[in-house]
C-alpha positions, 0 to 999 in steps of 0.5 A: 499499500502506498503512503498516500493510500495508507494516510487516506486509510488512516484519516478515514479510520479516524473520521469513523472513529470521531463520528462514532465517538461523537454519537456515542457522547451524544447518546450518553448526554441524552441518557443522562439524568441530572442529579441533585443533593441537598443537605438541610441543616436548619429548621426556621420557617425562612430556611425551610423554603430553600431546600424544599423550592430547589428540590421540587423545581429540579424534580419538575425538571426530571432530575433525581433529587435527594435531601439529607436532613440533619441537626436542626433541619430534621424538624422539617420532617416532623408530622406536625410543623411548628415552624417560626422565625427569628429576626434576632441576629438576622440583619438581612431580614426585611420587617415590612407589614403585611397589612395596611395600605400600599405605602405602609407595606413598603416601609422597611422597618430596621428594628434594633436587636435590643428591642427584638430580644427584650419584647415579649412575643416579638418572635411569634409576631415576627413569625406570624407576619412572615406567614401572612406575607407568604400567604398574601404573595400566594407562596405555597406553605411548607407543608404544601411544598413538602407534599409536592416533593413527596409526590415528585419522588424526591428522596427524603433522608433523615440523619440517624446520628441527629435522631440519636443525639437529640433523643428524637422519637421516630414516631414523631416523623412523617412515614415518607422518610425513605431512609435513616442514614449517617453522613458515611452513607449520604456522602457517596450519593452527594459525591455522584450528583451533578449538583450538591448544596448545603443549606 
């Protein structure tokens, strides 16, 4: 075989390989299901929204989603949710009235920490105002978002170490929890995910 014929044969082999490789990569990309893992560590009303909103949105996009609830985030899996909010030490939190005329609802009230910490019932009031604001804006409740996640097959996972640490009773938790595991079991799942978030 002449050098020209050999070079042509080599180029054809390379072209065939490149075509085959491109097709395989395209098929692999088409078959890939994106995945998301979330570590939920906080159990306040305001911090309950991010994991459930992100999880339900990703599930709606067809992703495989798993939320690992640990420490205070574990309270988001209880049958009865008693979520509140504390503006104390949360300078980014807006305190706006959900009632009254528009001009009053637009006022950003900077309330000093000394007032928030010394006024009895201030956290209950702040929690009530936040719930009213969410309701006024048509935002789904945590219970509704959690139900959407369950319906969308989001895997809800409880941290067994936290349960043991705080002497929690499994009977207080919702039956839809899919697993009770520790960090050593969760981390390999997070490692394989396309996106992992800590909230």
